[in-house]
N, CA, C and O atoms as a Maestro MAE file, in Angstrom:
{
 s_m_m2io_version
 :::
 2.0.0
}

f_m_ct {
 s_m_title
 :::
 protein
 m_atom[300] {
  # First column is atom index #
  i_m_mmod_type
  r_m_x_coord
  r_m_y_coord
  r_m_z_coord
  i_m_residue_number
  s_m_chain_name
  s_m_pdb_residue_name
  s_m_pdb_atom_name
  i_m_atomic_number
  :::
  1 25 -88.391 -87.766 68.120 1 A "MET " " N  " 7
  2 3 -87.321 -87.266 66.939 1 A "MET " " CA " 6
  3 2 -87.120 -85.776 66.509 1 A "MET " " C  " 6
  4 15 -87.671 -84.941 67.225 1 A "MET " " O  " 8
  5 25 -86.578 -85.442 65.694 2 A "LYS " " N  " 7
  6 3 -86.355 -83.793 65.446 2 A "LYS " " CA " 6
  7 2 -86.233 -83.947 63.802 2 A "LYS " " C  " 6
  8 15 -85.290 -84.458 63.198 2 A "LYS " " O  " 8
  9 25 -87.429 -83.372 63.238 3 A "GLY " " N  " 7
  10 3 -87.344 -83.610 61.913 3 A "GLY " " CA " 6
  11 2 -87.012 -81.891 61.134 3 A "GLY " " C  " 6
  12 15 -87.649 -80.907 61.509 3 A "GLY " " O  " 8
  13 25 -86.011 -81.820 60.122 4 A "ARG " " N  " 7
  14 3 -85.422 -80.547 59.999 4 A "ARG " " CA " 6
  15 2 -85.507 -80.712 58.437 4 A "ARG " " C  " 6
  16 15 -85.495 -81.754 57.781 4 A "ARG " " O  " 8
  17 25 -85.633 -78.886 57.849 5 A "ILE " " N  " 7
  18 3 -85.599 -78.927 56.693 5 A "ILE " " CA " 6
  19 2 -84.614 -79.314 55.884 5 A "ILE " " C  " 6
  20 15 -83.817 -79.689 56.745 5 A "ILE " " O  " 8
  21 25 -83.946 -79.547 54.620 6 A "ALA " " N  " 7
  22 3 -82.670 -80.138 54.328 6 A "ALA " " CA " 6
  23 2 -81.466 -79.071 54.727 6 A "ALA " " C  " 6
  24 15 -80.355 -79.438 55.112 6 A "ALA " " O  " 8
  25 25 -81.854 -77.745 54.576 7 A "ASP " " N  " 7
  26 3 -80.766 -77.214 54.753 7 A "ASP " " CA " 6
  27 2 -80.680 -76.649 56.074 7 A "ASP " " C  " 6
  28 15 -79.774 -75.832 56.240 7 A "ASP " " O  " 8
  29 25 -81.288 -76.861 56.863 8 A "ALA " " N  " 7
  30 3 -81.093 -76.251 58.403 8 A "ALA " " CA " 6
  31 2 -79.764 -76.526 59.020 8 A "ALA " " C  " 6
  32 15 -79.131 -77.581 58.980 8 A "ALA " " O  " 8
  33 25 -79.431 -75.339 59.630 9 A "THR " " N  " 7
  34 3 -77.876 -75.468 60.158 9 A "THR " " CA " 6
  35 2 -78.013 -75.781 61.622 9 A "THR " " C  " 6
  36 15 -76.970 -76.136 62.172 9 A "THR " " O  " 8
  37 25 -79.074 -75.719 62.343 10 A "THR " " N  " 7
  38 3 -79.567 -75.966 63.777 10 A "THR " " CA " 6
  39 2 -80.330 -76.532 64.161 10 A "THR " " C  " 6
  40 15 -81.223 -76.767 63.347 10 A "THR " " O  " 8
  41 25 -80.488 -77.029 65.360 11 A "ILE " " N  " 7
  42 3 -81.613 -77.953 65.920 11 A "ILE " " CA " 6
  43 2 -81.976 -77.750 67.250 11 A "ILE " " C  " 6
  44 15 -81.023 -77.955 68.002 11 A "ILE " " O  " 8
  45 25 -83.065 -77.402 67.851 12 A "THR " " N  " 7
  46 3 -83.531 -77.159 69.204 12 A "THR " " CA " 6
  47 2 -83.773 -78.391 69.795 12 A "THR " " C  " 6
  48 15 -84.506 -79.246 69.299 12 A "THR " " O  " 8
  49 25 -83.026 -78.528 71.100 13 A "VAL " " N  " 7
  50 3 -83.644 -79.437 72.107 13 A "VAL " " CA " 6
  51 2 -83.927 -79.041 73.300 13 A "VAL " " C  " 6
  52 15 -83.298 -78.175 73.909 13 A "VAL " " O  " 8
  53 25 -85.093 -79.774 73.800 14 A "THR " " N  " 7
  54 3 -85.279 -79.419 75.418 14 A "THR " " CA " 6
  55 2 -84.769 -79.802 76.387 14 A "THR " " C  " 6
  56 15 -84.395 -80.963 76.549 14 A "THR " " O  " 8
  57 25 -84.662 -78.883 77.210 15 A "ARG " " N  " 7
  58 3 -84.276 -79.511 78.984 15 A "ARG " " CA " 6
  59 2 -84.608 -80.787 79.096 15 A "ARG " " C  " 6
  60 15 -83.709 -81.522 79.507 15 A "ARG " " O  " 8
  61 25 -85.498 -81.208 78.885 16 A "ASN " " N  " 7
  62 3 -86.377 -82.394 79.289 16 A "ASN " " CA " 6
  63 2 -85.545 -83.403 78.396 16 A "ASN " " C  " 6
  64 15 -85.056 -84.432 78.864 16 A "ASN " " O  " 8
  65 25 -85.445 -83.088 77.300 17 A "GLU " " N  " 7
  66 3 -84.949 -84.114 76.013 17 A "GLU " " CA " 6
  67 2 -83.544 -84.435 76.743 17 A "GLU " " C  " 6
  68 15 -83.275 -85.521 77.257 17 A "GLU " " O  " 8
  69 25 -82.789 -83.435 76.707 18 A "ILE " " N  " 7
  70 3 -81.443 -83.395 77.533 18 A "ILE " " CA " 6
  71 2 -81.201 -84.451 78.523 18 A "ILE " " C  " 6
  72 15 -80.363 -85.353 78.518 18 A "ILE " " O  " 8
  73 25 -82.237 -84.107 79.491 19 A "LEU " " N  " 7
  74 3 -82.300 -85.057 80.907 19 A "LEU " " CA " 6
  75 2 -82.626 -86.223 80.613 19 A "LEU " " C  " 6
  76 15 -81.837 -87.036 81.095 19 A "LEU " " O  " 8
  77 25 -83.593 -86.756 79.924 20 A "THR " " N  " 7
  78 3 -83.720 -87.874 79.752 20 A "THR " " CA " 6
  79 2 -82.626 -88.719 79.109 20 A "THR " " C  " 6
  80 15 -82.325 -89.825 79.558 20 A "THR " " O  " 8
  81 25 -81.929 -88.067 77.845 21 A "ALA " " N  " 7
  82 3 -80.655 -88.737 77.646 21 A "ALA " " CA " 6
  83 2 -79.939 -88.909 78.869 21 A "ALA " " C  " 6
  84 15 -79.779 -89.956 79.497 21 A "ALA " " O  " 8
  85 25 -79.561 -87.860 79.112 22 A "LEU " " N  " 7
  86 3 -78.240 -88.037 80.577 22 A "LEU " " CA " 6
  87 2 -78.755 -88.940 81.453 22 A "LEU " " C  " 6
  88 15 -77.918 -89.723 81.901 22 A "LEU " " O  " 8
  89 25 -80.114 -89.105 81.921 23 A "ASN " " N  " 7
  90 3 -80.627 -90.184 83.132 23 A "ASN " " CA " 6
  91 2 -80.713 -91.641 82.401 23 A "ASN " " C  " 6
  92 15 -80.422 -92.585 83.135 23 A "ASN " " O  " 8
  93 25 -81.054 -91.937 81.128 24 A "LYS " " N  " 7
  94 3 -81.289 -93.214 80.564 24 A "LYS " " CA " 6
  95 2 -79.991 -93.286 79.273 24 A "LYS " " C  " 6
  96 15 -80.432 -93.805 78.248 24 A "LYS " " O  " 8
  97 25 -78.944 -92.985 79.204 25 A "PRO " " N  " 7
  98 3 -78.101 -92.992 78.406 25 A "PRO " " CA " 6
  99 2 -77.943 -94.226 77.498 25 A "PRO " " C  " 6
  100 15 -77.489 -94.086 76.363 25 A "PRO " " O  " 8
  101 25 -78.335 -95.520 78.006 26 A "ASP " " N  " 7
  102 3 -78.415 -96.850 76.830 26 A "ASP " " CA " 6
  103 2 -79.593 -96.851 76.370 26 A "ASP " " C  " 6
  104 15 -79.628 -97.730 75.509 26 A "ASP " " O  " 8
  105 25 -80.903 -96.193 76.495 27 A "SER " " N  " 7
  106 3 -81.881 -96.617 76.138 27 A "SER " " CA " 6
  107 2 -82.751 -95.087 75.443 27 A "SER " " C  " 6
  108 15 -83.944 -95.033 75.143 27 A "SER " " O  " 8
  109 25 -81.686 -93.918 75.323 28 A "PHE " " N  " 7
  110 3 -82.387 -92.467 74.350 28 A "PHE " " CA " 6
  111 2 -81.571 -92.567 73.136 28 A "PHE " " C  " 6
  112 15 -80.395 -92.906 73.010 28 A "PHE " " O  " 8
  113 25 -82.301 -92.261 72.411 29 A "ILE " " N  " 7
  114 3 -81.455 -92.008 70.859 29 A "ILE " " CA " 6
  115 2 -82.094 -91.039 70.447 29 A "ILE " " C  " 6
  116 15 -83.264 -90.973 70.824 29 A "ILE " " O  " 8
  117 25 -81.629 -90.077 69.645 30 A "LEU " " N  " 7
  118 3 -81.867 -88.938 69.366 30 A "LEU " " CA " 6
  119 2 -81.893 -88.947 67.787 30 A "LEU " " C  " 6
  120 15 -80.879 -88.892 67.091 30 A "LEU " " O  " 8
  121 25 -83.089 -89.016 67.350 31 A "ALA " " N  " 7
  122 3 -83.531 -89.363 65.946 31 A "ALA " " CA " 6
  123 2 -83.716 -87.933 65.033 31 A "ALA " " C  " 6
  124 15 -84.693 -87.207 65.215 31 A "ALA " " O  " 8
  125 25 -82.733 -87.639 64.097 32 A "ILE " " N  " 7
  126 3 -83.023 -86.647 63.266 32 A "ILE " " CA " 6
  127 2 -83.293 -86.915 62.007 32 A "ILE " " C  " 6
  128 15 -82.594 -87.667 61.327 32 A "ILE " " O  " 8
  129 25 -84.500 -86.227 61.519 33 A "ALA " " N  " 7
  130 3 -84.699 -86.787 60.479 33 A "ALA " " CA " 6
  131 2 -84.623 -85.636 59.232 33 A "ALA " " C  " 6
  132 15 -85.653 -84.961 59.221 33 A "ALA " " O  " 8
  133 25 -83.890 -85.346 58.440 34 A "LYS " " N  " 7
  134 3 -83.704 -84.276 57.400 34 A "LYS " " CA " 6
  135 2 -84.617 -84.435 56.287 34 A "LYS " " C  " 6
  136 15 -84.664 -85.505 55.680 34 A "LYS " " O  " 8
  137 25 -85.478 -83.268 55.920 35 A "ILE " " N  " 7
  138 3 -86.636 -83.814 54.934 35 A "ILE " " CA " 6
  139 2 -86.330 -82.937 53.800 35 A "ILE " " C  " 6
  140 15 -86.141 -81.759 54.103 35 A "ILE " " O  " 8
  141 25 -86.234 -83.266 52.495 36 A "ASP " " N  " 7
  142 3 -86.153 -82.269 51.641 36 A "ASP " " CA " 6
  143 2 -87.323 -82.727 50.113 36 A "ASP " " C  " 6
  144 15 -88.251 -83.533 50.195 36 A "ASP " " O  " 8
  145 25 -87.025 -82.149 49.154 37 A "ASP " " N  " 7
  146 3 -88.074 -82.539 48.149 37 A "ASP " " CA " 6
  147 2 -87.864 -83.955 47.410 37 A "ASP " " C  " 6
  148 15 -88.476 -84.246 46.383 37 A "ASP " " O  " 8
  149 25 -87.059 -84.690 47.956 38 A "SER " " N  " 7
  150 3 -86.922 -85.813 47.514 38 A "SER " " CA " 6
  151 2 -87.369 -87.081 48.474 38 A "SER " " C  " 6
  152 15 -87.663 -88.252 48.234 38 A "SER " " O  " 8
  153 25 -87.294 -86.422 49.468 39 A "GLY " " N  " 7
  154 3 -87.932 -87.628 50.723 39 A "GLY " " CA " 6
  155 2 -87.083 -87.199 52.289 39 A "GLY " " C  " 6
  156 15 -86.834 -86.050 52.654 39 A "GLY " " O  " 8
  157 25 -86.808 -88.254 52.908 40 A "GLY " " N  " 7
  158 3 -86.023 -87.838 53.954 40 A "GLY " " CA " 6
  159 2 -84.875 -88.731 54.224 40 A "GLY " " C  " 6
  160 15 -84.692 -89.684 53.466 40 A "GLY " " O  " 8
  161 25 -83.877 -88.468 55.484 41 A "ASN " " N  " 7
  162 3 -83.045 -89.177 55.579 41 A "ASN " " CA " 6
  163 2 -83.057 -89.205 57.070 41 A "ASN " " C  " 6
  164 15 -83.110 -88.134 57.675 41 A "ASN " " O  " 8
  165 25 -83.011 -90.349 57.724 42 A "LEU " " N  " 7
  166 3 -82.863 -90.676 59.196 42 A "LEU " " CA " 6
  167 2 -81.632 -90.984 59.743 42 A "LEU " " C  " 6
  168 15 -81.046 -91.974 59.304 42 A "LEU " " O  " 8
  169 25 -81.005 -90.154 60.839 43 A "GLN " " N  " 7
  170 3 -80.357 -90.763 61.391 43 A "GLN " " CA " 6
  171 2 -80.141 -90.543 62.715 43 A "GLN " " C  " 6
  172 15 -80.430 -89.449 63.201 43 A "GLN " " O  " 8
  173 25 -79.552 -91.651 63.546 44 A "TYR " " N  " 7
  174 3 -79.602 -91.930 64.917 44 A "TYR " " CA " 6
  175 2 -78.206 -91.399 65.614 44 A "TYR " " C  " 6
  176 15 -77.117 -91.695 65.124 44 A "TYR " " O  " 8
  177 25 -78.345 -90.491 66.944 45 A "VAL " " N  " 7
  178 3 -77.356 -90.001 67.618 45 A "VAL " " CA " 6
  179 2 -77.529 -90.853 68.909 45 A "VAL " " C  " 6
  180 15 -78.605 -90.877 69.506 45 A "VAL " " O  " 8
  181 25 -76.519 -91.499 69.290 46 A "ARG " " N  " 7
  182 3 -76.526 -92.290 70.912 46 A "ARG " " CA " 6
  183 2 -75.615 -91.376 71.474 46 A "ARG " " C  " 6
  184 15 -74.631 -90.812 70.995 46 A "ARG " " O  " 8
  185 25 -76.329 -91.330 72.986 47 A "GLN " " N  " 7
  186 3 -75.443 -90.580 73.883 47 A "GLN " " CA " 6
  187 2 -75.161 -89.135 73.312 47 A "GLN " " C  " 6
  188 15 -73.967 -88.864 73.445 47 A "GLN " " O  " 8
  189 25 -75.979 -87.997 72.641 48 A "PRO " " N  " 7
  190 3 -75.753 -87.150 71.982 48 A "PRO " " CA " 6
  191 2 -75.129 -85.700 73.313 48 A "PRO " " C  " 6
  192 15 -74.605 -84.626 73.014 48 A "PRO " " O  " 8
  193 25 -75.420 -86.179 74.584 49 A "PHE " " N  " 7
  194 3 -75.363 -84.808 75.235 49 A "PHE " " CA " 6
  195 2 -74.212 -85.398 76.335 49 A "PHE " " C  " 6
  196 15 -74.018 -86.547 76.730 49 A "PHE " " O  " 8
  197 25 -73.525 -84.103 76.665 50 A "ARG " " N  " 7
  198 3 -72.591 -84.560 77.751 50 A "ARG " " CA " 6
  199 2 -72.815 -83.727 78.675 50 A "ARG " " C  " 6
  200 15 -72.081 -83.898 79.648 50 A "ARG " " O  " 8
  201 25 -73.621 -82.797 78.772 51 A "GLN " " N  " 7
  202 3 -73.918 -82.185 80.621 51 A "GLN " " CA " 6
  203 2 -75.262 -81.648 80.440 51 A "GLN " " C  " 6
  204 15 -75.777 -81.267 79.389 51 A "GLN " " O  " 8
  205 25 -75.752 -81.671 81.599 52 A "GLU " " N  " 7
  206 3 -76.856 -80.824 81.838 52 A "GLU " " CA " 6
  207 2 -76.932 -79.524 81.839 52 A "GLU " " C  " 6
  208 15 -75.985 -78.834 82.215 52 A "GLU " " O  " 8
  209 25 -78.168 -78.978 81.382 53 A "PRO " " N  " 7
  210 3 -78.369 -77.550 81.156 53 A "PRO " " CA " 6
  211 2 -78.500 -76.730 82.628 53 A "PRO " " C  " 6
  212 15 -78.857 -77.208 83.705 53 A "PRO " " O  " 8
  213 25 -78.166 -75.587 82.381 54 A "ASP " " N  " 7
  214 3 -78.398 -74.820 83.746 54 A "ASP " " CA " 6
  215 2 -79.838 -75.107 83.975 54 A "ASP " " C  " 6
  216 15 -80.630 -75.366 83.069 54 A "ASP " " O  " 8
  217 25 -80.191 -75.033 85.489 55 A "PHE " " N  " 7
  218 3 -81.630 -74.910 85.981 55 A "PHE " " CA " 6
  219 2 -82.415 -73.994 84.976 55 A "PHE " " C  " 6
  220 15 -83.191 -74.632 84.264 55 A "PHE " " O  " 8
  221 25 -82.386 -72.716 84.775 56 A "GLU " " N  " 7
  222 3 -83.200 -71.949 84.016 56 A "GLU " " CA " 6
  223 2 -83.115 -71.861 82.283 56 A "GLU " " C  " 6
  224 15 -83.388 -70.993 81.454 56 A "GLU " " O  " 8
  225 25 -82.579 -73.256 82.234 57 A "VAL " " N  " 7
  226 3 -82.292 -73.209 80.562 57 A "VAL " " CA " 6
  227 2 -83.886 -74.020 80.313 57 A "VAL " " C  " 6
  228 15 -84.331 -74.893 81.058 57 A "VAL " " O  " 8
  229 25 -84.498 -73.538 79.218 58 A "THR " " N  " 7
  230 3 -85.695 -74.324 78.584 58 A "THR " " CA " 6
  231 2 -85.215 -74.800 77.609 58 A "THR " " C  " 6
  232 15 -85.839 -75.825 77.331 58 A "THR " " O  " 8
  233 25 -84.139 -74.541 76.672 59 A "CYS " " N  " 7
  234 3 -83.849 -75.542 75.554 59 A "CYS " " CA " 6
  235 2 -82.493 -74.946 75.042 59 A "CYS " " C  " 6
  236 15 -82.073 -73.819 75.303 59 A "CYS " " O  " 8
  237 25 -81.768 -76.066 74.127 60 A "VAL " " N  " 7
  238 3 -80.507 -75.799 73.683 60 A "VAL " " CA " 6
  239 2 -80.414 -75.758 72.329 60 A "VAL " " C  " 6
  240 15 -80.852 -76.731 71.715 60 A "VAL " " O  " 8
  241 25 -79.874 -74.722 71.638 61 A "ILE " " N  " 7
  242 3 -79.725 -74.717 70.160 61 A "ILE " " CA " 6
  243 2 -78.474 -75.331 70.063 61 A "ILE " " C  " 6
  244 15 -77.505 -75.119 70.791 61 A "ILE " " O  " 8
  245 25 -78.566 -76.247 68.948 62 A "TYR " " N  " 7
  246 3 -77.229 -77.357 68.706 62 A "TYR " " CA " 6
  247 2 -76.760 -77.129 67.006 62 A "TYR " " C  " 6
  248 15 -77.544 -77.067 66.059 62 A "TYR " " O  " 8
  249 25 -75.723 -77.059 66.965 63 A "GLU " " N  " 7
  250 3 -75.378 -77.050 65.515 63 A "GLU " " CA " 6
  251 2 -75.550 -78.421 64.803 63 A "GLU " " C  " 6
  252 15 -74.776 -79.332 65.098 63 A "GLU " " O  " 8
  253 25 -76.396 -78.586 64.005 64 A "LEU " " N  " 7
  254 3 -76.832 -79.777 63.370 64 A "LEU " " CA " 6
  255 2 -75.677 -80.709 62.714 64 A "LEU " " C  " 6
  256 15 -75.742 -81.934 62.611 64 A "LEU " " O  " 8
  257 25 -74.604 -79.879 62.291 65 A "GLY " " N  " 7
  258 3 -73.531 -80.297 61.187 65 A "GLY " " CA " 6
  259 2 -72.684 -81.354 62.642 65 A "GLY " " C  " 6
  260 15 -72.296 -82.494 62.386 65 A "GLY " " O  " 8
  261 25 -72.554 -80.893 63.741 66 A "LYS " " N  " 7
  262 3 -71.787 -81.194 64.748 66 A "LYS " " CA " 6
  263 2 -72.621 -82.516 65.369 66 A "LYS " " C  " 6
  264 15 -71.997 -83.484 65.803 66 A "LYS " " O  " 8
  265 25 -73.991 -82.468 65.370 67 A "LEU " " N  " 7
  266 3 -74.458 -83.848 65.886 67 A "LEU " " CA " 6
  267 2 -74.507 -84.836 65.256 67 A "LEU " " C  " 6
  268 15 -74.317 -85.970 65.696 67 A "LEU " " O  " 8
  269 25 -74.775 -84.527 64.120 68 A "LEU " " N  " 7
  270 3 -74.973 -85.519 62.488 68 A "LEU " " CA " 6
  271 2 -73.176 -86.427 62.412 68 A "LEU " " C  " 6
  272 15 -72.903 -87.568 62.041 68 A "LEU " " O  " 8
  273 25 -72.340 -85.392 62.898 69 A "LEU " " N  " 7
  274 3 -70.827 -86.164 62.648 69 A "LEU " " CA " 6
  275 2 -70.782 -87.382 64.129 69 A "LEU " " C  " 6
  276 15 -69.705 -87.937 64.348 69 A "LEU " " O  " 8
  277 25 -71.637 -87.606 64.774 70 A "LYS " " N  " 7
  278 3 -71.906 -88.555 65.516 70 A "LYS " " CA " 6
  279 2 -72.681 -89.576 65.321 70 A "LYS " " C  " 6
  280 15 -72.577 -90.632 65.945 70 A "LYS " " O  " 8
  281 25 -73.740 -89.282 64.207 71 A "ALA " " N  " 7
  282 3 -74.831 -90.054 63.865 71 A "ALA " " CA " 6
  283 2 -74.419 -91.379 63.115 71 A "ALA " " C  " 6
  284 15 -73.340 -91.648 62.588 71 A "ALA " " O  " 8
  285 25 -75.545 -92.118 63.206 72 A "GLU " " N  " 7
  286 3 -75.240 -93.385 62.252 72 A "GLU " " CA " 6
  287 2 -76.524 -93.888 61.700 72 A "GLU " " C  " 6
  288 15 -77.494 -93.677 62.428 72 A "GLU " " O  " 8
  289 25 -76.786 -94.589 60.427 73 A "ALA " " N  " 7
  290 3 -77.846 -94.609 60.093 73 A "ALA " " CA " 6
  291 2 -78.519 -95.747 60.895 73 A "ALA " " C  " 6
  292 15 -77.917 -96.518 61.642 73 A "ALA " " O  " 8
  293 25 -79.965 -95.750 60.619 74 A "PRO " " N  " 7
  294 3 -80.757 -96.780 61.377 74 A "PRO " " CA " 6
  295 2 -80.576 -98.219 60.830 74 A "PRO " " C  " 6
  296 15 -80.632 -98.470 59.626 74 A "PRO " " O  " 8
  297 25 -80.337 -99.227 61.874 75 A "SER " " N  " 7
  298 3 -79.967 -100.122 61.543 75 A "SER " " CA " 6
  299 2 -81.306 -101.493 61.073 75 A "SER " " C  " 6
  300 15 -80.944 -102.596 60.666 75 A "SER " " O  " 8
  :::
 }
 m_bond[299] {
  # First column is bond index #
  i_m_from
  i_m_to
  i_m_order
  :::
  1 1 2 1
  2 2 3 1
  3 3 4 2
  4 3 5 1
  5 5 6 1
  6 6 7 1
  7 7 8 2
  8 7 9 1
  9 9 10 1
  10 10 11 1
  11 11 12 2
  12 11 13 1
  13 13 14 1
  14 14 15 1
  15 15 16 2
  16 15 17 1
  17 17 18 1
  18 18 19 1
  19 19 20 2
  20 19 21 1
  21 21 22 1
  22 22 23 1
  23 23 24 2
  24 23 25 1
  25 25 26 1
  26 26 27 1
  27 27 28 2
  28 27 29 1
  29 29 30 1
  30 30 31 1
  31 31 32 2
  32 31 33 1
  33 33 34 1
  34 34 35 1
  35 35 36 2
  36 35 37 1
  37 37 38 1
  38 38 39 1
  39 39 40 2
  40 39 41 1
  41 41 42 1
  42 42 43 1
  43 43 44 2
  44 43 45 1
  45 45 46 1
  46 46 47 1
  47 47 48 2
  48 47 49 1
  49 49 50 1
  50 50 51 1
  51 51 52 2
  52 51 53 1
  53 53 54 1
  54 54 55 1
  55 55 56 2
  56 55 57 1
  57 57 58 1
  58 58 59 1
  59 59 60 2
  60 59 61 1
  61 61 62 1
  62 62 63 1
  63 63 64 2
  64 63 65 1
  65 65 66 1
  66 66 67 1
  67 67 68 2
  68 67 69 1
  69 69 70 1
  70 70 71 1
  71 71 72 2
  72 71 73 1
  73 73 74 1
  74 74 75 1
  75 75 76 2
  76 75 77 1
  77 77 78 1
  78 78 79 1
  79 79 80 2
  80 79 81 1
  81 81 82 1
  82 82 83 1
  83 83 84 2
  84 83 85 1
  85 85 86 1
  86 86 87 1
  87 87 88 2
  88 87 89 1
  89 89 90 1
  90 90 91 1
  91 91 92 2
  92 91 93 1
  93 93 94 1
  94 94 95 1
  95 95 96 2
  96 95 97 1
  97 97 98 1
  98 98 99 1
  99 99 100 2
  100 99 101 1
  101 101 102 1
  102 102 103 1
  103 103 104 2
  104 103 105 1
  105 105 106 1
  106 106 107 1
  107 107 108 2
  108 107 109 1
  109 109 110 1
  110 110 111 1
  111 111 112 2
  112 111 113 1
  113 113 114 1
  114 114 115 1
  115 115 116 2
  116 115 117 1
  117 117 118 1
  118 118 119 1
  119 119 120 2
  120 119 121 1
  121 121 122 1
  122 122 123 1
  123 123 124 2
  124 123 125 1
  125 125 126 1
  126 126 127 1
  127 127 128 2
  128 127 129 1
  129 129 130 1
  130 130 131 1
  131 131 132 2
  132 131 133 1
  133 133 134 1
  134 134 135 1
  135 135 136 2
  136 135 137 1
  137 137 138 1
  138 138 139 1
  139 139 140 2
  140 139 141 1
  141 141 142 1
  142 142 143 1
  143 143 144 2
  144 143 145 1
  145 145 146 1
  146 146 147 1
  147 147 148 2
  148 147 149 1
  149 149 150 1
  150 150 151 1
  151 151 152 2
  152 151 153 1
  153 153 154 1
  154 154 155 1
  155 155 156 2
  156 155 157 1
  157 157 158 1
  158 158 159 1
  159 159 160 2
  160 159 161 1
  161 161 162 1
  162 162 163 1
  163 163 164 2
  164 163 165 1
  165 165 166 1
  166 166 167 1
  167 167 168 2
  168 167 169 1
  169 169 170 1
  170 170 171 1
  171 171 172 2
  172 171 173 1
  173 173 174 1
  174 174 175 1
  175 175 176 2
  176 175 177 1
  177 177 178 1
  178 178 179 1
  179 179 180 2
  180 179 181 1
  181 181 182 1
  182 182 183 1
  183 183 184 2
  184 183 185 1
  185 185 186 1
  186 186 187 1
  187 187 188 2
  188 187 189 1
  189 189 190 1
  190 190 191 1
  191 191 192 2
  192 191 193 1
  193 193 194 1
  194 194 195 1
  195 195 196 2
  196 195 197 1
  197 197 198 1
  198 198 199 1
  199 199 200 2
  200 199 201 1
  201 201 202 1
  202 202 203 1
  203 203 204 2
  204 203 205 1
  205 205 206 1
  206 206 207 1
  207 207 208 2
  208 207 209 1
  209 209 210 1
  210 210 211 1
  211 211 212 2
  212 211 213 1
  213 213 214 1
  214 214 215 1
  215 215 216 2
  216 215 217 1
  217 217 218 1
  218 218 219 1
  219 219 220 2
  220 219 221 1
  221 221 222 1
  222 222 223 1
  223 223 224 2
  224 223 225 1
  225 225 226 1
  226 226 227 1
  227 227 228 2
  228 227 229 1
  229 229 230 1
  230 230 231 1
  231 231 232 2
  232 231 233 1
  233 233 234 1
  234 234 235 1
  235 235 236 2
  236 235 237 1
  237 237 238 1
  238 238 239 1
  239 239 240 2
  240 239 241 1
  241 241 242 1
  242 242 243 1
  243 243 244 2
  244 243 245 1
  245 245 246 1
  246 246 247 1
  247 247 248 2
  248 247 249 1
  249 249 250 1
  250 250 251 1
  251 251 252 2
  252 251 253 1
  253 253 254 1
  254 254 255 1
  255 255 256 2
  256 255 257 1
  257 257 258 1
  258 258 259 1
  259 259 260 2
  260 259 261 1
  261 261 262 1
  262 262 263 1
  263 263 264 2
  264 263 265 1
  265 265 266 1
  266 266 267 1
  267 267 268 2
  268 267 269 1
  269 269 270 1
  270 270 271 1
  271 271 272 2
  272 271 273 1
  273 273 274 1
  274 274 275 1
  275 275 276 2
  276 275 277 1
  277 277 278 1
  278 278 279 1
  279 279 280 2
  280 279 281 1
  281 281 282 1
  282 282 283 1
  283 283 284 2
  284 283 285 1
  285 285 286 1
  286 286 287 1
  287 287 288 2
  288 287 289 1
  289 289 290 1
  290 290 291 1
  291 291 292 2
  292 291 293 1
  293 293 294 1
  294 294 295 1
  295 295 296 2
  296 295 297 1
  297 297 298 1
  298 298 299 1
  299 299 300 2
  :::
 }
}
C-alpha cells in the first residue's frame, strides 16, 4: 500500500513492486491511500504496470493522477 497526502501529485514505486506486479498480475493489486484532515480514501489499481524497468533502476516515480484513472474503489 502506498500512502499519499491529499495534494500529492506523484507516487514512488520500487523496482521490486513493479516486478512482483508483472510476475503475478492476477494477485497483485496496488493500493493507494490518499490521506487528508478528514480521513482517507483508498483506491485499488489492478495491473498498474506495463513493462519492467531497466536493470539499474531502483524505483520509478509515477504521476498519481494517471494511476488513479485506472483505479477502483475497494469492494
